[in-house]
C-alpha positions in Angstrom: 16.3 192.6 -56.4 17.8 194.9 -59.0 20.3 193.1 -61.1 23.6 194.9 -61.5 25.1 195.5 -64.9 28.7 196.0 -65.7 28.6 199.6 -66.5 32.3 200.1 -67.0 32.5 198.4 -70.5 32.7 200.9 -73.3 31.6 198.1 -75.8 28.4 197.7 -73.8 27.8 201.4 -74.0 28.3 201.5 -77.7 26.1 198.5 -78.3 23.2 199.5 -76.0 23.1 203.0 -77.6 23.3 201.7 -81.1 20.5 199.0 -80.2 18.0 201.9 -79.5 18.0 202.6 -83.2 17.5 199.0 -84.1 14.5 198.3 -81.7 11.3 199.9 -82.6 10.0 199.7 -79.0 13.1 201.6 -77.7 13.0 204.1 -80.6 9.4 204.9 -79.7 10.2 205.4 -76.1 13.1 207.8 -77.1 10.6 209.7 -79.3 8.1 210.1 -76.4 10.7 211.1 -74.0 12.1 213.7 -76.5 8.5 215.1 -77.0 7.7 215.3 -73.3 11.0 216.9 -72.4 10.7 219.4 -75.1 7.1 220.2 -74.3 7.8 221.1 -70.8 11.2 222.9 -71.6 9.8 225.3 -74.2 7.5 227.4 -72.0 10.5 228.1 -69.6 12.8 229.0 -72.6 11.2 232.5 -72.5 9.5 232.4 -69.2 12.0 232.3 -66.4 15.6 232.7 -67.5 18.6 232.4 -65.2 21.3 233.4 -67.7 19.3 234.7 -70.7 19.9 232.5 -73.7 21.8 229.8 -71.8 20.0 228.7 -68.6 16.5 229.0 -67.3 14.5 227.5 -64.5 13.8 224.1 -65.8 11.3 221.7 -63.9 11.7 219.6 -67.0 15.2 218.7 -65.9 13.8 215.8 -63.8 12.7 214.0 -66.8 16.0 212.7 -68.1 17.0 211.5 -64.5 13.5 209.7 -64.1 13.5 208.4 -67.7 17.1 207.1 -67.3 16.3 205.0 -64.3 13.3 203.6 -66.1 14.2 203.3 -69.7 18.0 203.2 -69.8 19.8 204.3 -73.1 16.4 205.2 -74.7 16.3 208.1 -72.2 19.7 209.4 -73.3 18.6 209.8 -76.9 15.3 211.3 -75.8 16.9 213.9 -73.5 19.5 215.0 -76.0 17.1 215.3 -78.9 14.5 216.8 -76.6 16.9 219.6 -75.6 17.6 220.4 -79.3 13.9 220.6 -80.0 13.6 223.1 -77.1 16.5 225.2 -78.4 14.6 225.6 -81.7 12.3 227.9 -79.7 14.7 230.6 -79.0 18.2 229.4 -78.1 19.4 227.3 -81.1 23.0 227.9 -81.9 26.5 226.3 -81.9 26.1 225.7 -78.1 23.1 223.4 -78.9 25.7 220.8 -79.9 27.0 220.8 -76.3 23.5 221.0 -75.0 22.7 217.7 -76.8 25.8 216.0 -75.4 25.3 217.3 -71.9 21.6 216.2 -71.9 22.5 212.9 -73.5 24.9 212.1 -70.6 22.4 213.4 -68.2 19.9 210.9 -69.5 22.5 208.0 -69.7 24.6 208.3 -66.4 21.8 207.5 -63.9 21.0 204.2 -65.7 24.7 203.3 -65.7 25.3 204.1 -62.1 22.1 202.6 -60.4 23.2 199.3 -58.8 26.8 199.9 -59.7 28.0 202.0 -56.8 29.5 199.1 -54.9 28.7 199.1 -51.1 26.7 202.4 -51.8 24.3 200.7 -53.8 20.9 199.9 -52.3 20.5 196.7 -54.4 16.9 197.6 -54.9 14.6 199.0 -57.5 15.0 202.5 -58.6 12.7 204.4 -56.1 13.2 206.1 -52.9 11.5 204.0 -50.2 14.5 203.7 -47.9 17.4 205.5 -46.6 19.8 203.4 -48.7 17.9 204.1 -51.9 17.7 207.7 -51.1 21.6 207.9 -50.6 22.0 206.1 -53.9 19.5 208.5 -55.6 21.3 211.6 -54.3 24.7 210.3 -55.4 23.5 209.5 -58.8 21.6 212.9 -59.3 24.9 214.7 -58.2 27.0 212.7 -60.5 24.5 213.1 -63.6 24.1 216.9 -62.9 27.9 217.4 -62.6 28.6 215.6 -66.0 25.9 217.6 -67.7 27.0 220.9 -66.3 30.6 220.1 -67.0 30.0 219.1 -70.6 28.0 222.1 -71.4 30.0 224.6 -69.4 33.2 223.4 -71.0 31.7 223.5 -74.6 30.2 227.0 -74.1 33.6 228.4 -72.9 35.3 226.7 -75.8 33.0 228.6 -78.1 34.0 231.9 -76.2 30.4 232.6 -75.1 30.4 232.3 -71.3 33.1 231.4 -68.8 32.9 227.9 -67.2 32.8 229.2 -63.7 29.6 231.0 -64.4 27.7 228.6 -66.2 28.7 225.3 -64.5 27.2 226.1 -61.0 24.0 227.4 -62.6 23.4 224.2 -64.6 24.5 222.0 -61.9 22.3 223.4 -59.1 19.2 223.7 -61.5 19.6 220.0 -62.4 20.2 218.9 -58.9 17.4 220.8 -57.2 14.8 219.7 -59.7 15.8 216.1 -59.6 15.8 216.1 -55.9 12.5 217.8 -55.4 10.4 216.2 -58.2 12.2 212.8 -58.8 11.3 210.7 -55.9 7.5 211.2 -56.1 7.6 210.7 -60.0 9.5 207.4 -59.5 7.1 206.3 -56.9 4.3 206.9 -59.2 5.8 205.7 -62.4 8.0 202.7 -61.7 5.2 200.2 -60.5 3.2 201.0 -63.6 6.1 200.8 -65.9 6.9 197.4 -64.4 3.2 196.3 -64.8 3.1 197.5 -68.4 6.4 195.5 -69.1 8.2 198.8 -70.2 11.1 198.7 -67.8 14.3 198.6 -69.8 16.0 195.9 -67.9 12.9 193.7 -68.7 12.6 194.8 -72.3 16.1 193.4 -73.2 18.1 190.6 -71.7 20.6 190.3 -74.5 23.9 192.1 -74.6 23.5 194.0 -77.7 27.2 194.1 -78.0 27.1 190.5 -78.9 27.6 188.7 -75.6 24.8 186.8 -74.0 23.9 187.9 -70.4 23.2 185.6 -67.8 19.5 185.6 -67.1 18.5 187.0 -63.7 16.2 184.1 -62.8 13.0 185.5 -64.2 13.4 184.6 -67.8 11.9 181.7 -69.7 13.8 178.3 -69.5 16.3 177.8 -72.4 15.6 174.9 -74.9 18.2 172.8 -73.0 16.7 173.4 -69.5 14.7 170.6 -67.7 11.5 172.8 -67.8 11.8 173.1 -71.6 12.4 169.4 -72.1 9.6 168.6 -69.9 7.3 170.6 -72.2 8.7 169.2 -75.4 6.4 166.2 -75.4 3.2 165.7 -77.5 1.2 168.0 -75.3 1.6 171.6 -76.6 -1.1 173.3 -74.5 -2.4 172.0 -71.3 -5.5 173.7 -69.6 -6.5 172.4 -66.3 -9.5 173.4 -64.2 -9.2 177.2 -65.2 -11.7 179.5 -63.6 -11.5 183.2 -64.1 -13.6 186.2 -62.9 -12.5 189.5 -64.2 -12.1 192.4 -61.8 -15.6 194.1 -61.2 -17.4 191.3 -63.1 -20.1 189.5 -61.0 -19.7 186.0 -62.6 -16.7 184.1 -64.1 -16.3 184.2 -67.8 -14.4 180.8 -67.5 -15.6 178.0 -65.2 -13.5 174.9 -64.6 -12.3 174.6 -68.2 -10.0 171.7 -69.0 -8.5 170.5 -72.3 -5.2 169.3 -73.7 -3.9 170.3 -77.2 -1.4 167.9 -78.8 1.5 169.3 -80.8 0.5 170.1 -84.5 -3.3 169.9 -83.7 -5.9 172.5 -85.1 -8.7 173.0 -82.7 -11.7 175.4 -82.9 -13.3 177.1 -79.9 -16.8 178.0 -80.5 -19.7 179.6 -78.6 -22.0 182.6 -78.6 -20.6 186.1 -77.8 -19.6 186.2 -74.1 -19.2 182.5 -73.9 -15.5 182.8 -72.9 -13.7 182.1 -76.2 -11.6 185.2 -76.1 -10.8 185.1 -72.6 -9.5 181.7 -73.0 -7.5 182.9 -76.0 -6.0 185.6 -73.9 -5.0 183.3 -71.2 -2.8 181.2 -73.4 -0.1 183.9 -73.5 -0.8 185.4 -70.0 -2.8 188.4 -70.9 -5.3 186.8 -68.6 -4.8 187.3 -65.7 -1.6 189.4 -65.9 -3.0 192.4 -67.9 -6.7 191.5 -67.7 -6.7 191.0 -63.9 -9.1 189.3 -61.7 -9.6 186.1 -59.6 -7.8 183.2 -61.2 -7.5 179.5 -60.4 -6.2 176.5 -62.3 -3.2 176.2 -64.5 -2.3 176.6 -68.3 1.0 175.4 -69.5 2.4 176.0 -73.0 5.2 173.7 -73.9 5.7 172.8 -70.3 5.8 176.5 -69.0 3.1 178.1 -66.8 1.4 181.2 -68.5 1.1 183.0 -65.1 4.8 182.8 -64.1 6.5 184.7 -66.9 5.8 188.3 -68.3 3.6 188.4 -71.4 6.4 189.8 -73.6 8.5 186.8 -72.9 5.7 184.5 -74.0 5.1 186.3 -77.3 7.8 184.2 -79.1 6.2 181.0 -78.0 2.6 182.0 -78.5 1.6 184.2 -81.5 -1.7 186.0 -81.0 -4.1 187.5 -83.5 -6.7 189.5 -81.7 -10.3 189.8 -82.8 -9.7 193.6 -83.0 -6.7 193.0 -85.2 -6.2 196.6 -86.0 -4.9 197.3 -82.6 -1.9 195.2 -83.5 -0.8 197.4 -86.5 1.9 200.0 -85.4 4.1 200.8 -88.4 3.9 203.0 -91.5 4.2 200.2 -94.1 3.8 196.5 -94.6 7.5 195.7 -94.4 8.2 197.8 -91.4 5.3 195.9 -89.6 6.9 192.6 -90.1 10.3 194.1 -89.1 8.9 195.4 -86.1 7.6 192.1 -84.9 11.0 190.6 -85.4 12.6 193.4 -83.3 9.9 192.9 -80.6 11.0 189.3 -80.6 14.5 190.4 -79.6 16.0 189.3 -82.8 18.1 191.9 -84.6 20.9 190.0 -86.1 18.7 188.3 -88.7 17.5 191.6 -89.9 20.8 192.9 -90.5 21.1 190.5 -93.4 18.7 192.7 -95.7 18.6 190.4 -98.6 17.6 187.5 -96.3 14.9 189.6 -94.6 13.3 190.9 -97.8 13.2 187.5 -99.2 11.5 186.2 -95.9 9.0 189.0 -96.3 8.3 188.2 -99.8 7.6 184.7 -99.1 5.4 185.4 -96.1 3.4 188.1 -98.0 2.8 185.7 -100.9 1.8 183.0 -98.4 -1.0 185.3 -96.9 -2.0 186.9 -100.1 -0.3 190.3 -100.1 2.2 190.0 -102.8 3.9 193.3 -103.8 2.5 195.4 -100.9 5.7 195.9 -99.0 5.7 199.7 -99.2 1.8 200.1 -98.6 0.5 201.8 -95.6 -1.3 199.3 -93.5 -4.3 201.7 -93.1 -4.6 202.1 -96.9 -5.4 198.4 -97.2 -8.8 197.0 -97.1 -10.0 195.5 -93.8 -9.4 191.9 -95.0 -5.9 192.9 -96.3 -5.2 194.3 -92.8 -6.3 191.2 -91.2 -3.9 189.2 -93.4 -1.1 191.5 -92.5 -1.6 190.9 -88.7 -1.6 187.2 -89.4 1.8 187.7 -91.3 3.2 189.9 -88.4 2.5 186.9 -86.0 3.8 184.2 -88.4 7.0 186.0 -89.1 8.3 185.1 -85.7 7.5 181.4 -86.4 5.9 180.7 -83.1 5.3 177.0 -82.2 1.8 177.9 -81.0 -0.6 180.3 -82.8 -3.8 181.5 -81.2 -6.4 183.3 -83.5 -9.5 185.1 -82.4 -12.1 185.2 -85.2 -9.5 185.3 -88.0 -11.9 184.9 -90.9 -14.3 187.8 -90.1 -12.9 190.4 -92.8 -11.8 187.9 -95.4 -13.6 187.3 -98.5 -14.2 183.6 -99.7 -10.8 183.5 -101.8 -9.1 185.0 -98.8 -10.6 182.3 -96.6 -9.5 179.5 -98.9 -6.1 180.8 -98.9 -6.1 181.2 -95.3 -7.3 177.6 -94.8 -4.4 176.5 -97.0 -2.1 178.4 -94.7 -3.3 176.8 -91.7 -2.8 173.3 -93.4 0.8 174.3 -94.1 1.4 175.4 -90.6 -0.3 172.3 -89.2 2.0 170.1 -91.5 5.0 171.9 -89.9 4.0 170.7 -86.5 2.6 174.1 -85.3 -0.2 174.0 -82.9 -3.2 176.2 -84.0 -6.1 177.3 -81.7 -8.8 179.3 -83.4 -11.9 181.0 -81.9 -14.8 181.2 -84.3 -18.6 181.5 -84.8 -18.9 179.1 -87.6 -17.4 175.6 -88.2 -17.9 175.2 -92.1 -14.6 176.7 -92.9 -12.7 174.4 -90.4 -13.9 170.9 -91.5 -10.2 169.9 -91.3 -9.9 170.7 -87.7 -8.9 167.9 -85.3 -11.6 168.9 -82.7 -14.3 171.5 -81.9 -14.9 172.8 -78.4 -18.1 174.6 -77.6 -18.4 176.9 -74.6 -21.4 178.4 -73.1 -21.4 181.0 -70.1 -17.7 180.0 -69.6 -18.2 176.3 -69.3 -17.1 173.6 -71.8 -20.5 172.0 -72.9 -19.6 169.9 -76.1 -16.5 168.5 -77.9 -16.2 166.5 -81.0 -15.2 166.7 -84.6 -16.6 169.3 -87.0 -18.8 166.9 -89.0 -20.8 166.0 -85.8 -21.5 169.6 -85.1 -22.6 170.4 -88.7 -24.9 167.5 -88.4 -26.7 168.6 -85.3 -28.6 172.0 -86.0 -30.5 171.8 -82.9 -27.3 171.8 -80.9 -25.9 174.7 -82.8 -29.0 176.8 -82.2 -28.9 175.9 -78.5 -25.5 177.3 -78.0 -26.0 180.4 -80.3 -24.1 178.9 -83.3 -25.2 179.2 -87.0 -26.7 175.9 -87.9 -25.6 174.2 -91.2 -28.5 175.2 -93.6 -28.3 171.9 -95.6 -28.7 169.9 -92.3 -31.6 172.2 -91.3 -33.4 171.5 -94.7 -33.4 167.6 -94.0 -34.7 167.9 -90.5 -38.0 166.0 -90.0 -37.2 163.8 -93.1 -36.3 160.8 -91.1 -32.6 161.0 -91.9 -30.4 159.3 -89.4 -27.1 161.3 -90.2 -27.8 164.8 -91.5 -25.6 166.0 -94.3 -22.4 168.0 -93.6 -21.6 168.8 -97.2 -23.3 169.5 -100.5 -22.3 166.2 -101.9 -23.7 164.3 -98.9 -26.9 166.4 -99.2 -27.3 165.2 -102.7 -26.7 161.6 -101.8 -29.3 161.8 -99.0 -31.9 163.4 -101.4 -31.4 160.7 -103.8 -31.7 158.0 -101.0 -35.0 159.5 -99.8 -36.3 160.1 -103.4 -36.4 163.9 -103.0 -36.0 166.7 -105.6 -36.4 170.3 -105.9 -39.3 171.8 -107.8 -39.4 175.7 -108.2 -42.5 177.4 -107.2 -44.1 180.0 -109.5 -43.4 182.8 -106.9 -39.7 182.2 -107.2 -39.9 182.6 -111.0 -42.0 185.7 -110.7 -40.2 187.6 -107.9 -37.7 189.3 -110.3 -40.4 190.8 -112.4 -42.4 191.9 -109.5 -39.3 193.7 -107.9 -38.6 195.5 -111.3 -42.3 196.9 -111.8 -42.6 200.6 -111.4 -39.2 201.5 -110.1 -39.2 204.3 -107.4 -37.2 207.4 -107.6 -33.4 207.4 -107.6 -32.0 208.6 -104.3 -28.3 208.0 -104.9 -26.4 208.1 -108.3 -22.7 207.7 -109.2 -21.7 208.9 -112.7 -18.5 207.8 -114.2 -16.8 208.1 -110.8 -13.1 207.5 -110.2 -11.3 207.8 -106.9 -7.8 207.2 -105.6 -5.9 207.3 -102.3 -2.5 207.5 -103.7 -1.5 209.2 -106.9 -1.6 206.7 -110.0 -3.2 203.9 -107.8 -6.9 204.1 -108.7 -9.3 202.7 -106.1 -12.4 203.0 -108.4 -12.4 203.4 -112.2 -15.3 205.2 -114.0 -17.9 203.5 -112.0 -21.7 204.3 -112.7 -24.4 202.9 -110.6 -27.7 204.2 -109.0 -29.8 203.3 -106.0 -33.6 203.6 -105.8 -35.6 204.5 -102.7 -36.6 201.6 -100.5 -33.9 199.1 -102.0 -32.1 196.5 -100.0 -28.8 196.3 -101.8 -25.7 194.1 -101.1 -22.4 195.3 -102.5 -20.1 192.4 -103.1 -16.5 191.6 -104.1 -13.2 190.5 -102.9 -10.9 192.4 -100.5 -9.7 195.4 -102.2 -12.2 195.5 -104.9 -13.5 198.9 -103.9 -16.5 198.4 -101.9 -15.7 200.6 -99.0 -14.4 203.2 -101.2 -17.8 203.2 -103.1 -19.7 203.6 -99.7 -17.5 206.5 -98.5 -18.2 208.3 -101.8 -21.9 207.9 -101.2 -21.9 210.2 -98.2 -19.1 212.7 -99.0 -16.5 210.9 -96.7 -14.5 210.7 -99.9 -14.8 212.9 -103.0 -14.3 211.6 -106.4 -11.3 212.4 -108.5 -13.4 212.2 -111.7 -17.2 212.0 -112.2 -20.1 213.0 -110.0 -21.9 211.5 -106.9 -25.5 212.9 -106.4 -27.5 212.4 -103.4 -31.1 213.3 -103.8 -30.0 215.2 -106.8 -27.2 217.2 -105.0 -23.6 216.8 -106.0 -21.5 215.7 -103.0 -18.7 218.0 -104.1 -20.9 221.1 -103.7 -23.2 220.0 -100.8 -22.2 219.4 -97.2 -24.1 217.9 -94.3 -25.0 214.7 -95.9 -24.8 212.7 -92.7 -28.6 213.5 -92.1 -29.4 212.0 -95.5 -26.8 209.1 -95.9 -25.8 207.3 -92.7 -22.6 205.3 -92.8 -21.8 202.6 -90.2 -18.1 201.8 -90.3 -16.7 198.2 -90.7 -15.3 198.7 -87.3 -17.7 200.6 -85.0 -15.0 201.6 -82.7 -14.0 204.1 -85.4 -17.0 206.2 -84.9 -18.0 205.7 -81.2 -16.5 208.4 -79.0 -19.0 209.4 -76.2 -18.9 208.3 -72.7 -22.4 206.8 -72.6 -24.6 205.1 -75.1 -27.2 207.9 -75.0 -24.6 210.7 -75.6 -23.4 208.8 -78.5 -26.9 208.3 -80.1 -28.2 211.8 -79.4 -25.1 213.4 -81.2 -26.5 212.9 -84.6 -29.9 214.3 -83.7 -28.4 217.5 -82.1 -26.2 218.0 -85.1 -29.3 217.9 -87.3 -30.7 220.8 -85.3 -33.4 219.0 -83.3 -35.0 220.4 -80.2 -34.3 218.7 -76.9 -37.6 217.0 -76.9 -37.2 215.6 -80.4 -33.7 214.6 -79.7 -35.0 212.6 -76.6 -37.7 211.1 -78.8 -35.3 210.1 -81.6 -32.9 208.6 -79.0 -35.6 206.5 -77.3 -36.9 205.3 -81.0 -33.3 204.4 -82.1 -32.4 202.4 -79.0 -35.7 200.5 -79.3 -35.0 199.8 -82.9 -31.7 198.2 -82.1 -32.9 196.4 -78.9 -30.7 198.5 -76.4 -33.5 200.3 -74.5 -32.0 199.8 -71.1 -28.4 200.7 -72.1 -28.6 204.4 -72.3 -26.1 205.2 -69.5 -23.6 202.3 -70.2 -20.2 203.1 -71.4 -20.2 202.0 -75.1 -16.8 200.4 -74.8 -18.0 198.2 -71.9 -20.5 196.5 -74.4 -19.8 193.5 -76.7 -18.8 193.9 -80.2 -22.2 193.2 -81.5 -23.7 195.6 -79.1 -21.3 198.3 -80.1 -22.2 197.7 -83.7 -25.9 198.3 -82.8 -25.0 201.5 -80.9 -23.3 202.7 -84.2 -26.4 201.9 -86.1 -28.6 203.7 -83.4 -26.4 206.8 -83.6 -27.0 207.0 -87.4 -30.8 206.1 -87.0 -31.2 209.1 -84.7 -30.4 211.4 -87.6 -33.2 209.7 -89.5 -31.2 209.3 -92.9 -32.9 208.4 -96.1 -30.2 206.0 -96.8 -28.3 203.7 -94.4 -24.9 202.1 -95.6 -23.5 199.5 -93.3 -20.1 198.1 -93.9 -19.8 194.3 -92.9 -22.8 194.5 -90.6 -22.2 190.9 -89.0 -18.4 191.0 -88.6 -17.4 189.5 -85.3 -21.2 188.8 -84.3 -22.4 185.5 -83.3 -25.4 183.7 -85.0 -28.0 185.3 -82.7 -26.5 188.7 -82.9 -26.2 188.6 -86.8 -29.9 187.6 -87.1 -31.0 190.4 -84.7 -28.8 193.0 -86.7 -30.1 191.8 -90.2 -33.8 191.7 -89.0 -33.4 195.2 -87.7 -32.3 196.4 -91.1 -35.1 194.5 -92.7 -37.6 196.3 -90.5 -36.0 199.7 -91.4 -36.2 198.8 -95.2 -39.9 198.0 -94.8 -40.3 201.4 -93.3 -39.0 202.9 -96.4 -35.3 203.3 -95.7 -32.8 202.4 -98.4 -30.3 199.8 -97.1 -26.9 199.2 -98.7 -24.8 196.6 -96.9 -21.2 195.8 -97.7 -20.5 192.0 -97.0 -18.7 188.8 -97.7 -21.4 186.7 -96.1 -23.3 185.2 -99.1 -25.7 183.6 -96.8 -26.6 187.0 -95.5 -27.1 188.2 -99.1 -29.3 185.3 -100.0 -31.6 185.9 -97.0 -32.0 189.7 -97.0 -30.8 191.4 -100.1 -33.1 191.9 -103.2 -30.3 193.3 -105.4 -26.5 192.7 -105.7 -23.8 194.9 -107.0 -20.8 192.8 -107.9 -17.4 194.5 -107.9 -14.0 193.7 -109.1 -10.7 195.7 -109.3 -12.5 199.0 -108.6 -15.1 198.5 -111.3 -18.7 197.1 -111.4 -18.6 193.6 -112.8 -22.4 193.0 -112.6 -25.7 194.4 -111.1 -29.0 192.9 -110.8 -31.5 191.0 -108.6 -30.0 188.5 -106.0 -31.6 185.3 -107.6 -30.5 186.3 -110.9 -27.0 187.0 -110.0 -26.8 183.7 -108.0 -28.1 181.8 -110.9 -24.7 182.4 -112.7 -22.1 180.5 -110.7 -19.3 181.5 -113.1 -20.1 185.2 -112.7 -19.9 184.8 -108.9 -16.6 182.8 -109.0 -15.1 185.4 -111.4 -15.3 187.9 -108.5 -13.5 185.4 -106.2 -16.9 184.7 -104.3 -18.6 181.4 -103.6 -22.4 180.8 -103.7 -23.9 179.5 -100.4 -24.0 175.8 -100.0 -27.8 175.7 -100.0 -28.0 177.5 -103.4 -25.4 175.1 -104.9 -27.3 172.2 -103.6 -30.6 173.3 -105.3 -28.9 174.2 -108.7 -28.5 170.5 -109.3 -32.2 170.5 -110.4 -31.9 173.9 -112.4 -33.4 176.0 -109.6 -31.8 178.7 -107.6 -33.3 178.8 -104.2 -31.8 181.2 -101.5 -33.3 180.3 -98.1 -34.1 177.2 -95.9 -37.8 178.1 -96.0 -37.7 178.1 -99.9 -36.1 174.6 -100.0 -38.5 173.3 -97.5 -41.3 174.4 -99.7 -39.8 173.1 -102.9 -39.3 169.5 -101.8 -41.0 167.1 -104.1 -41.0 163.2 -103.7 -40.0 161.4 -106.9 
């Protein structure tokens, strides 16, 4: 049932119309309405005039009516501005002012009148499905058309351009006919979708923007003093009871009879291989599952006593803050401060923002907390991946939700950023905020209260982090990364495997074990340096910047040899991705020279067939409707014949383990599979050099090993591999050389073992050595892999 508003309150009119400019959601809607209205108006300005220069046949005149009934005052601004934009293409003049006013009212009157016509109102949603709705619609169209025509006709006559009696009927009939013919089918099509997408104006705002609180219509969340809220104010913050969910078109459920309770102020971690159900469970905590991601649902989830399936998702956002795994989809504004302001506006809070000093101080404290001080005016997409991830976390925390859910929140953070993030979690936990994190590794979450492991949608294990770290076999069974030090002590008769470096030292002392370096470890540096091959990529005194006066790289010189496997390391914002983009011409230097196979990138195009670049987010480069079309694109661009293209596609898909996925939609694949599709699309062009930005981001342990082993094989076949990563374990296991960056410069460059032998140097770049390497350095030896440690054991 449609809830009537008191439309005869001028204070309400003013408040609603002003509120559009204070609410980013409504402002975006207004802009979209204006753009659509103008786009449909413009062709008819010169196409079919009725009174040349004043009135023309306008099918677009249905847009203000329909938009008004769906989006309220946002449609008024959109219709008025859209008409002025249309006038710019042939009829702009003094009369455009009255055109703005007339169209403004034309886009506002229908919203004001629907449901407010007394006994003539249908009392139902704004569609024409019954005679009563039809009568109400006709009356409203006539009233709005009359107001619009009278305003424009009076104004134009006032200017001495045309008489009222000539212009009024032309505008009135034009508006009325178009609204009557085109409006009903448009509303039947749009209204159900607008409701489902939670864009209906009367759902978007339930607070009287003039300052008086409206009575809820029965579909709002209970207030803090309501019985339902009091029932959820106990120690249990989140209760999940026997939840099973099978998405639409899926053959098997992604969640199967999952049950758990989370106490207020707890930090719990959800773990499991990709596809185990972690993300689906996260999405269910604020109603995205099953309201947006639809399917068969059984069971109940309550957050603070309120069912997640009974209230719209937007109403739950204030109580459950969500950080998605694909966090970039949550960024909507043009600078960091606006991003946080938008989050507050979406919460329905505007009065706090009017106190600008208080708001700016709140933003400053929050950005300091997440490690983004002084970046209020930066464009979010000029930040590094890790910085953007921190910004999304800040945009969630600015609302101060009592429950925070984060899906893979550490994927793009460097070690320093991880430490800062974990301190932030500790602060939130101390304030009583409940935190639920989905992750692939547990080493960073030693302070978590509990860990839950999911596999194929079922809860298969729960316990504390230390227990999981001490069971490498269990971790491997469920697709998790086993703790390397625990794996080193397997088979040594240890009852409790170590979960920290300090514990590993004590266990080694108890067993009388020590580390003795083998001669091969001492010689591998000199072997790697003998008879260096040709240089394939060289940067000489290169500087680069995205904004004037803000250098991203400063006079960097580095070269790469054929057949190398190099890791570029550094904290977020140190210039790693900028360096990579320079290497294949995606970015040109402001100073210096970049040469690929001896050719300067500023003078040579078509480098994609020589230097392949896989973005940090594979979705930034995937565009085709099938995996095969995605992969073949590079080969076709290289000028290959159809037969050669087919052969390259087959070879590339075999290399990444996706032989049977050629006809699949890339966006139906998992993140790890999409990453491999991106790599395959580059391989099909057969580049000499392959650059991969964060190759294991968001991948589980099994996918990470598969990805890195694939790159090792390519390296063994002669390809030069350059990876940008924060995962020091990956570097230790695969890279033979490291380039260490800090503040847009190269801090150090050398063989991996040599670099890891200097802990102070690594720490100066805000990085951390792997636990296994720190363990072995107690004996003056720098080892990199589990296999090396097992071979180096010596009984004392």
